Structure formats: structure tokens, C-alpha cells
C-alpha positions in Angstrom: 0.0 0.0 0.0 2.1 2.9 -1.3 2.3 6.2 0.5 4.0 9.4 -0.6 5.2 11.4 2.3 6.9 14.8 2.9 9.3 15.8 5.7 9.7 19.5 6.3 13.0 21.2 7.1 12.5 21.5 10.9 11.7 17.8 11.1 14.6 16.9 8.8 17.0 18.6 11.2 15.8 16.1 13.8 16.9 13.1 11.8 17.2 10.8 14.8 13.5 11.4 15.6 12.5 11.1 11.9 14.2 7.7 11.7 12.7 6.4 15.0 9.2 8.0 14.6 8.6 7.7 10.9 10.9 5.3 9.2 11.1 2.6 11.9 8.0 3.2 14.0 6.1 -0.1 14.4 7.7 -1.4 11.2 10.1 -4.2 10.4 11.2 -6.1 7.3 9.1 -5.6 4.3 6.9 -3.1 6.2 9.6 -0.6 5.9 9.1 -0.2 2.1 6.3 1.0 -0.3 7.0 4.5 0.9 8.3 7.6 -1.0 9.7 10.4 1.1 10.1 13.9 -0.3 12.5 15.9 1.8 13.2 19.5 2.4 16.6 21.0 3.0 17.8 20.9 6.6 16.5 23.8 8.7 18.0 27.1 7.8 20.0 25.9 4.7 17.6 27.4 2.1 17.8 30.7 4.0 21.6 30.6 3.5 21.2 29.9 -0.2 18.5 32.4 -1.0 17.4 34.7 1.8 16.0 34.3 5.3 12.3 33.5 4.9 11.3 35.5 8.0 13.8 38.4 8.2 14.8 38.8 4.6 18.5 38.6 5.5 20.4 38.0 2.2 21.9 34.7 1.2 24.3 33.7 -1.6 21.6 34.5 -4.2 21.7 38.2 -3.4 25.4 38.5 -4.1 24.7 37.3 -7.6 21.7 39.6 -8.0 23.8 42.6 -7.0 26.8 41.6 -9.3 29.0 40.8 -6.3 31.5 38.1 -5.9 29.8 35.0 -4.6 32.7 32.5 -4.4 33.6 33.2 -0.8 29.9 32.8 0.2 29.8 29.4 -1.5 33.0 28.3 0.3 31.4 29.3 3.6 28.3 27.4 2.6 30.3 24.2 2.1 31.9 24.7 5.5 28.4 25.1 7.1 27.0 22.0 5.2 30.0 19.9 6.4 29.3 21.1 10.0 25.7 19.9 9.6 27.1 16.6 8.3 29.1 16.1 11.5 25.8 16.3 13.5 24.6 13.1 11.9 27.9 11.0 12.2 26.4 9.4 15.3 23.5 8.2 13.2 25.9 6.4 10.9 26.5 9.0 8.2 29.6 8.2 6.2 31.3 11.7 6.7 33.9 11.2 4.0 31.4 10.3 1.4 28.9 13.0 2.5 31.5 15.7 2.5 32.8 14.7 -0.9 29.3 14.7 -2.3 28.5 18.2 -1.2 32.0 19.5 -2.3 31.4 18.1 -5.8 27.8 19.3 -5.9 28.6 22.9 -4.9 31.6 23.0 -7.3 29.3 22.0 -10.2 26.7 24.6 -9.1 29.5 27.2 -9.0 30.3 26.5 -12.6 26.7 27.0 -13.6 26.5 30.2 -11.5 29.7 31.6 -13.0 28.2 31.1 -16.5 25.0 32.8 -15.4 26.9 35.7 -13.8 28.9 36.2 -17.0 25.7 36.4 -19.1 24.1 38.7 -16.5 27.1 41.1 -16.7 27.0 41.2 -20.5 23.7 43.2 -20.4 22.4 41.4 -23.5 19.6 39.4 -21.8 16.7 40.0 -19.4 17.8 39.8 -15.8 14.7 38.1 -14.6 15.2 34.8 -16.4 18.9 34.6 -15.4 18.2 35.4 -11.8 15.4 32.9 -11.6 17.8 30.2 -13.0 20.3 31.2 -10.3 17.7 30.8 -7.6 16.7 27.3 -8.9 20.4 26.2 -9.0 21.0 27.4 -5.4 17.8 26.1 -4.0 18.4 22.6 -5.4 21.7 22.3 -3.3 19.8 22.2 0.0 17.5 19.3 -1.0 20.3 17.3 -2.7 22.3 17.6 0.5 19.6 16.5 2.9 18.3 13.7 0.6 21.9 12.3 0.1 22.6 12.3 3.8 19.3 10.7 4.7 19.7 8.0 2.1 23.3 7.3 3.2 22.3 7.0 6.9 19.4 4.5 6.1 21.7 2.5 3.9 24.3 2.3 6.7 21.6 0.9 8.9 21.0 -1.9 6.5 17.8 -0.4 5.0 17.4 -0.6 1.2 17.0 3.1 0.4 17.1 4.7 -3.1 18.2 8.3 -3.6 16.1 10.0 -6.3 17.7 13.4 -7.0 15.4 15.4 -9.2 17.7 18.5 -9.2 18.9 17.5 -12.7 22.6 18.3 -12.1 24.5 16.8 -15.0 21.3 16.0 -16.9 20.9 18.6 -19.7 17.7 17.1 -21.2 14.9 19.6 -21.6 12.4 17.7 -19.4 9.3 19.1 -17.8 9.0 18.4 -14.0 6.3 15.7 -14.7 8.5 14.1 -17.3 11.5 14.1 -14.9 9.4 12.5 -12.1 8.0 9.8 -14.4 11.5 9.0 -15.7 13.0 8.9 -12.2 10.4 6.4 -10.9 10.1 4.3 -14.1 11.9 1.3 -12.9 11.5 1.6 -9.1 10.5 -1.6 -7.2 8.5 0.1 -4.4 7.9 -3.1 -2.5 11.6 -3.5 -1.9 12.9 0.0 -1.3 12.3 3.3 0.5 12.7 6.2 -2.0 14.3 9.4 -0.7 13.5 12.3 -3.1 14.7 15.8 -3.3 12.0 18.5 -2.6 13.4 20.5 -5.5 12.7 19.2 -9.0 14.2 20.7 -12.2 12.0 21.3 -15.1 11.7 23.5 -18.2 8.9 25.5 -16.6 10.9 26.4 -13.6 9.3 25.2 -10.3 10.2 28.5 -8.5 8.7 30.7 -11.1 5.2 30.2 -9.7 5.8 28.6 -6.3 9.0 30.2 -5.0 9.8 28.8 -1.6 6.8 26.5 -1.6 8.3 24.3 -4.3 8.9 21.2 -2.1 5.2 20.7 -1.5 4.6 21.1 -5.2 7.1 18.3 -5.9 5.4 16.2 -3.3 2.0 16.8 -4.8 3.2 16.1 -8.4 4.8 12.8 -7.3 1.5 11.8 -5.5 -0.5 12.7 -8.6 1.7 10.5 -10.8 2.1 7.5 -8.4 -1.5 7.6 -7.1 -0.7 6.4 -3.5 -3.2 5.1 -1.0 -2.4 8.2 1.1 -0.3 11.4 1.0 1.3 12.4 4.3 3.0 15.6 5.5 5.2 15.3 8.6 5.5 18.6 10.5 6.9 19.6 13.9 3.4 20.4 15.2 -0.2 19.2 14.9 -2.9 21.0 12.9 -4.8 22.2 15.9 -8.1 23.8 16.7 -6.2 27.0 17.7 -2.6 28.0 18.1 -1.3 26.4 21.3 1.2 29.2 21.7 -1.6 31.7 21.9 -4.5 29.8 23.7 -2.4 27.3 25.7 -2.0 23.6 25.0 -4.8 22.7 27.4 -7.3 24.9 25.5 -7.0 23.3 22.0 -6.4 19.9 20.4 -5.5 18.4 17.1 -8.1 18.5 14.3 -9.1 15.0 13.6 -10.8 15.4 10.2 -11.4 18.2 7.7 -11.6 18.8 4.0 -9.6 20.5 1.3 -11.8 23.6 1.3 -10.9 24.3 4.9 -7.2 23.6 4.0 -7.5 26.4 1.5 -9.1 28.7 4.0 -6.2 28.1 6.4 -3.6 28.8 3.7 -5.4 32.1 2.9 -4.5 33.4 6.3 -1.0 31.9 6.4 -1.7 28.8 8.4 -0.7 26.4 5.7 -1.5 22.7 6.1 -0.3 22.5 2.5 0.3 25.1 -0.2 -3.1 25.6 -2.0 -1.6 25.1 -5.4 0.0 21.9 -4.2 -3.3 20.6 -2.7 -5.3 20.9 -5.9 -3.9 17.9 -7.7 -4.5 15.8 -4.5 -8.0 17.0 -4.2 -8.9 16.6 -7.9 -7.5 13.0 -7.9 -9.2 12.1 -4.7 -6.0 11.5 -2.8 -6.4 11.9 1.0 -3.8 14.0 2.8 -2.8 13.3 6.4 -0.9 15.9 8.5 1.2 14.2 11.2 3.3 15.4 14.1 6.8 14.0 13.7 7.3 14.0 17.4 4.1 12.1 18.3 4.1 9.1 16.0 1.3 7.3 17.7 -1.1 10.1 17.0 -3.1 9.6 13.7 -2.9 13.4 13.0 -5.4 15.2 10.8 -7.0 13.5 7.7 -7.9 15.9 4.9 -10.3 14.6 2.3 -12.4 16.0 -0.5 -15.8 14.9 0.9 -15.6 15.3 4.7 -18.3 17.4 6.3 -18.6 17.2 10.1 -21.7 15.3 11.2 -22.7 18.0 13.7 -22.5 21.8 13.5 -19.4 23.1 15.1 -16.3 25.3 14.6 -13.2 23.3 13.7 -10.4 25.9 13.8 -9.9 29.4 15.1 -7.0 31.1 13.5 -5.9 34.4 11.8 -3.0 36.7 11.3 -1.7 40.1 12.4 0.3 40.7 9.3 -2.3 42.4 7.1 -3.1 45.8 5.7 -6.5 47.2 4.8 -6.7 49.5 1.8 -9.8 51.6 1.9 -10.7 53.3 -1.4 -13.4 56.0 -1.2 -15.0 58.0 -4.0 -18.4 59.8 -4.0 -18.9 58.8 -7.6 -18.9 55.1 -6.8 -22.6 54.8 -5.9 -24.5 53.4 -8.8 -21.5 53.5 -11.0 -20.8 50.1 -12.7 -17.2 49.0 -12.8 -15.5 50.7 -9.8 -14.5 47.3 -8.3 -13.2 46.2 -11.7 -11.0 49.2 -12.0 -9.6 48.5 -8.5 -8.9 44.9 -9.4 -7.2 45.9 -12.6 -4.7 47.9 -10.6 -4.2 45.0 -8.2 -3.7 42.6 -11.1 -1.1 45.0 -12.7 0.9 44.8 -9.4 0.4 41.1 -9.1 -1.2 41.5 -5.6 -3.9 39.2 -4.3 -6.4 40.1 -1.6 -7.7 38.0 1.3 -10.9 39.9 2.2 -13.1 42.6 0.8 -16.0 44.7 2.1 -18.0 47.4 0.3 -20.4 50.3 1.0 -22.1 52.8 -1.3 -19.0 54.9 -1.8 -16.1 52.8 -0.6 -14.4 49.4 -1.1 -12.0 48.0 1.6 -9.6 45.4 0.5 -7.2 43.4 2.7 -3.8 42.3 1.6 -0.7 40.8 3.1 1.7 43.5 4.5 4.6 41.8 2.7 2.9 42.5 -0.7 2.5 46.2 -0.1 3.7 48.4 -2.9 3.7 52.2 -2.8 3.1 52.3 -6.5 -0.1 50.4 -6.0 -1.4 53.3 -3.8 -0.2 55.9 -6.3 -2.1 54.2 -9.1 -5.2 53.9 -7.0 -5.0 57.6 -6.0 -4.9 58.5 -9.6 -8.3 56.9 -10.1 -10.2 57.6 -6.9 -10.8 60.4 -4.5 -9.2 59.1 -1.3 -7.1 56.0 -0.5 -6.1 55.1 3.1 -3.9 52.3 4.4 -4.1 50.8 7.9 -2.3 47.9 9.6 -4.8 45.3 10.8 -5.3 41.8 12.1 -7.9 39.1 11.1 -9.4 36.4 13.3 -11.3 33.6 11.5 -13.6 30.8 12.5 -13.4 27.8 10.2 -15.5 24.7 9.8 -17.0 22.2 7.3 -20.4 22.5 9.0 -20.8 25.5 11.2 -23.9 27.2 9.7 -25.8 27.6 13.0 -27.9 30.5 14.3 -26.2 32.8 16.7 -22.6 31.9 15.8 -21.8 35.3 14.4 -23.5 37.0 17.4 -21.7 34.8 19.9 -18.3 35.5 18.3 -18.9 39.2 18.1 -20.1 39.3 21.7 -17.0 37.5 22.9 -14.9 40.3 21.2 -17.1 43.1 22.6 -16.8 41.7 26.1 -13.0 42.3 25.8 -13.4 45.8 24.4 -12.2 44.7 21.0 -13.8 46.8 18.2 -14.7 45.0 15.0 -13.6 47.1 12.0 -15.5 44.9 9.6 -16.7 41.3 9.3 -18.0 38.9 6.7 -18.6 35.4 5.4 -19.4 33.9 2.1 -22.7 32.1 1.5 -21.2 28.6 2.1 -20.3 29.8 5.7 -17.1 27.8 6.1 -15.2 30.9 7.2 -16.3 33.8 9.4 -13.8 36.7 9.4 -13.3 39.6 11.8 -11.0 42.5 11.0 -9.6 44.1 14.2 -6.7 46.2 15.4 -3.4 44.4 15.5 -2.8 45.0 19.2 -5.9 42.9 20.0 -5.0 39.9 17.8 -4.0 37.4 20.5 -6.6 38.5 22.9 -9.2 38.1 20.2 -8.2 34.5 19.4 -8.3 33.6 23.1 -11.7 35.2 23.6 -13.3 33.5 20.6 -11.6 30.2 21.4 -13.0 30.4 25.0 -16.5 31.3 23.7 -16.6 28.3 21.4 -16.0 26.0 24.4 -13.9 22.9 24.7 -13.1 21.3 21.3 -13.6 17.6 20.6 -11.3 15.6 18.4 -13.6 14.9 15.4 
């Protein structure tokens, strides 16, 4: 019964637990096999290669983008990767082989990057395509490193593990990502091996062009779509919970037992990704169930996400949100009765490639919520050229999510919980399907609002 599974970067850095809790847990002999593991780079490595995902601190990539010498940065990278190798010597990693592999791999990457830098400096071609290629080459190093080490350790333990490196180093064929995956798995005997696969996959379309840092989940999804496993599994360092334990306390929340892909999309829309929404679509369309498991609690079944699940009784399944949003309010006295105002606004958003998470309207104004990270001053300038007044405000959003929560009084109960704490609701809304109720509030009240609504909903059951 084949499974396709993904292990994230934080979990990968705890390889001892990954081996004990995922690879070996309640399995011996032939039970070890029929599994494909897509692995991310070890924690922090992609940040060194590209940029820090949270702080934006530059990595090797930014030296290339700014026409700076990057050779020293690559040498320092090799030193860091060898230091990481030493951490896994106690697990059986062959240090000499692992160090030689990463030296050769980075040297090959350096040759590619030198060629790209030369073309970039010539000024004859568009920077965008060259820089994207540089990001792809650099990103691939992290996954090739972790996948090689993981495979080597398993082999040293006597487990038949097969490394499937989709990074395409040394392979100059013009293959799409799907073609590369199909070719890589063409002759695999799943019943007699564990496959360890790089989260990065080289393809003519460029996996980072559309997905950027979410590429490993896309690779995982594409492999599942092609292999049609019994189940797809993502191993994280935490459970998908009814609320954030760091905010409400572990005793006031619990893992979500079951939900559906629609709720997974709602979660991703506010930054609480069970899976990247574009990675979930092939799974959903092909009827492949997705399980989210906690690496450090192997006995727990985790959360099962399916296409059809609807809770048998009405209840809220998840309370979540984010305090990293901006609301852009666009006012114009000529809006009332004027067809096309919203279209004109959306054309400006489309021009700047900015998506929104929430929208509210009145006769003469339209309020649109975006991620703060996507803010562009030129967007505001373009909107001000079309409308009378444009204001921007930092806000937070708190959401109630559920597959079956259409019950009288839920909106009032939630709003009352906020009002009791003196939290003003700037705007609120929900679509007709009522799987997501959203409250826009001041940022300083975000955590207090999550706690208040969580308490108002009562003790959650695992369903």
C-alpha cells in the first residue's frame, strides 16, 4: 500500500526522531518499504542559499543579483554544510562520502552560476530569467544535501534506500517536471525499497517561477498525482490544531481529527498552511487523501484531509488568523450606482500582481485586505490617480473555520466575545457557504481576540 510522504525542514534537522518515529516506528522487514519520502533541506539551509524567509536577510543569491563576488559565500556554505554533516555522524552517516558529495555538488553549481553571472554582466539578456535560474540552482543544493545524507544513513543501517535526486545536475535534457518525475520512478520496485526524493525538481517550466519557496510541496504533490498512492502524508513539527497552542495554551486546544480541502484552502489564505493551496489541488482533484502528522508524536493519527468530509454535527473546527495584514480603503463619492468601480480597482491589483484575502463594500467605498509583505507604494499611487481618497491601515484578522458551522447565533456569539474584551470589529464577513467567518480588528488585539473566541466556542472535541 504505497504512500507518498513529505518531511519538512525543521523535522529533517531532527533526523534521529525522523528515523525512529517515521521510518522505523512499528515497522520491520518488508513493512519498511512501499514509501516515498520527499524531503526539504535541513532547517536554515535554504535561508543561507536564497534569503531568510522571515527576516529577509540576504543569502548567496543576493550576491549574484547585485553583481557581487559569490565565491567566498559558496566556500562558507560548504563549511556550514559539512558542519551539519558532523551532527549526523552518530546516526551512521559516512562523513567522508557525504563531505565529498557536497563539495562536488557545490563545485558543479558554482560552474553554472559563473556562467549565469557572465551572461548577466553582459547586459544582453533580461535579468529576470537569469536570476530565476540562479535561484533554482542554489535552492536545489539544499535538498540534494539532505536527501543524500538521509539515504546514506538509512543504507548504513541496512535499509534498502534509493536516492532520487530530481535536481537534474549533470542532466541537460529539456524535461518538464512531470517528465523528470516519471522518468525517475520508471523502474523503481517500491515493494523492496524506500525512496528518498529531493524536494526540488528541475523542469523546463521552472518550479520556483510560480511557487518560489513552496516548491517542495509542489514536488510532493506532483509525485503523488503521478504515483496515485493510498495516502499522502506531510510530517510537521506540530499538529494542525483547533487553535494556536502558543496563543491559547495547549490545554485549550487539540489536534483537528478530520477536515476537507476547502478548509485547508481557508487556512492557507491566512498563512496557516497545512499545504500550499496550489499543491493541494492535484491531490483534491485526484481524490488522494492527505494526512498531517506530528513528527514527534508518531502514535497520534494526526489530521486527515479529504475531499468529501463534512462534520456530522455543526461546530467550529479551527480558530486562526494573522496580524500581518493591511486594509486599503478606497473612497470615491462617484462610486454609488457606478458600474465598474470594483473592476478598476482589481485591474490595478492585477497590474501589481497582488492578491487580496478579504473585501468589504459600501455605497462609496471598497475596503480590500492584503498581506503586508505584498504592499507596494506604486499600488497606492495608481489607486490615488483613479479615486478620491485612499487610506492604508495595519490590521489583524481572526477567523472561525468549519466544514459544518452554519448555526444560528454563531456570528453574534463570536462578536459578543470580542465586545466583552473591548475589541472593536472594524469589519466582518462570510461567504454564502459559511465555512469561514472573518473579523477584522486592530493588530494589538489579535492574540486577545483569538483567546476570547476560542473560549467562547467551548472545549473542542477531536472529530
